[in-house]
N, C-alpha and C positions, 0 to 999 in steps of 0.2 A: 504494500500500500504506500503510495507516494503522498508526501505532504507538500503543499505549495510553499515556495520559499517565502513569499509574502502573502499574508492572508487576504489582502485586498485584490489579489489576482484570482481568487476562488469565486465561483458563482453558484447560485442555487440551481439545482437541476430540476427540470420539469419532467413529469412522467410521460412516457410514450403513449399516444392515443391508440387504444386497441378497439376491437369490435364491440366490446362492452361499454367503452367510454364514448363512442361516437358512431354515427351511421355511415361508415365508409366501407367500400368494398375492398377486398384484399389486393386486387391488382387492376390496373387500367391498361388499355391497349395503347400502343405507340402509333405515331403517324399523324400528320396534320394535312388537311385537305384545303384549307383556306387561310389567308393572312389578311388582317386589317391593319392598315398603316394610319397612325394618328398624326395630325398636323402638330408642329411645335406649339407648345403652350396649351395643349389639350390634355386633360386628364379624364379618366373614367371613374366615376364614383362606384358603380356596381356593374362589373362586366357581364353579369347574368341578366341585366335589365334590358329587354328588347326596345322599350320606348326610348331609353337614354341613348342607346346605340343608333337607333333610327334617326333621332334628332341630330346626332353628330354626322351621320351620312347625309341627311338633308341639307345641313349647312356647309357641307364640304370639308368637315374636319376629320372624317373617317372614310377611307377608300378600302373596299374589299376586293381582294384578288381570289377568286374561287377556282376550284379544280386544279389544284397544284399537288405536288408530291413532296412533302416537307418533313423535316426532322430537326430536333434540337441536337446539336453536336455536344460532345464532351467538353466541359469548360476547361480552360487552361489557368492553373493557379498562378497568381502573382505573389511572390514571397519576399520577405526581407530577412536578412541575416539576424542572428540573435543580437540583442543589445547588451547582453552580459556574457561573460566567459562560459557560464554554465547553462545558458539558455538554449532554446531550440528554435529552429527556423519557423517563422510564423507566416501563415497565409493571410494576406491583407485584402485581397480582392480576386476576382476571376474575370478573364476575358471570355465572353460568351458569343455564340453564333447560332442563328437559325438559318438553315440552308434549305432551299427548295428548287425544284425543277418545274417549269411551266412549259407545257408542250404546245401552247397556243402561240405560234410564231408568225402571225400575219404581219404585214407592213405596219399596221396600226399598233399592234402589241409591242413590236420591237421599238417603234418610235416612242411609245408610252414609257417603256423601261429606260430608254435613253434620256428622257426628260426627268423621270423620277429618281434616277440614281445620282443626280446632282444635288438632291435635297437631304437635309437631316430630318428626322422624325421625332415626335414627342413620345412615342411608345408604339406598341403593337399588340394586337389580339390574334392569337393562333387558335384556329378551330380544329379540334382534334377528332380523329375517327371514333373516339370513345364517347363523344357527346359532351366534351368539356371545351371551355375556352380558356386559354392560358394568357394572362395579362402580363405584358412586359412594360413596366412603368419606369422606363429609362430613356434617355436620348439615344437614338439609333442612327446608324449610317447604313445605307443600302448600296450594295454592289451588284451588278448584273451584267451578263454577257450572253450573246447568242453563241451556241456551240452545237457541234454535231460530229459525226464520225467521218472517216474517209471512204465510206461506201454508202449505198442507198438502201441498206437493210435496217437502219436505225433512224428513228425520228429526230428531227432538229428539236432543240429545246433552249429555253432561257435558263441559265444557271444563275440563281440569285442567292444573296446572303445578307442578312441583317447582322450587324455587329454592335455589341454594347459591353459595358463593364459594370459588374454588380457582384457583391459578395453573396447576395441571397438568390436563391432559385426563383424563377417566375412562378406565380401561384395559379393553379387551375381552379376554375369555377364551373358551375353548371352552365352549359351553352344556352343562350336565349333562342327561342323559336323564331324562324323566319328571317334571320339576319344573314346567316352564312349558307351558301348553296350546298 
């Protein structure tokens, strides 16, 4: 049993939520089929509220890209060296990415991505195959590029990625009905 060097570095531990403590299922499916991009300065109070999200869509603060093939990538830890001789390396933040492929590669779609990748975003909503919506409440940067293989047996696609930095994982909510395709 280890004792902390200084008692003020110790924290109260909270119990892990189990099936008897809350109404959560044991596992959720991976994969995201839509992404919503939020304009800078826009926050979402309740990501499961269809009326709130529809109001953001109506005023142009939320754009939905449906029918994508997306996933959250493993975060990359940002660490600092110990500040004492006997200390340990500390994780202070994570670089995070959400990557997707969009197989809709018409002239209009490629031009839209060309315009959108020049912007910063105020956050994102990721619509999951499991009926959840994951809210990223951080400033994001979009990169995107048209790509394809050197033969005609594979479809062209837009390879896109949102990047942000956050120590915390984005939180999933119940997806609102009628917002995501």
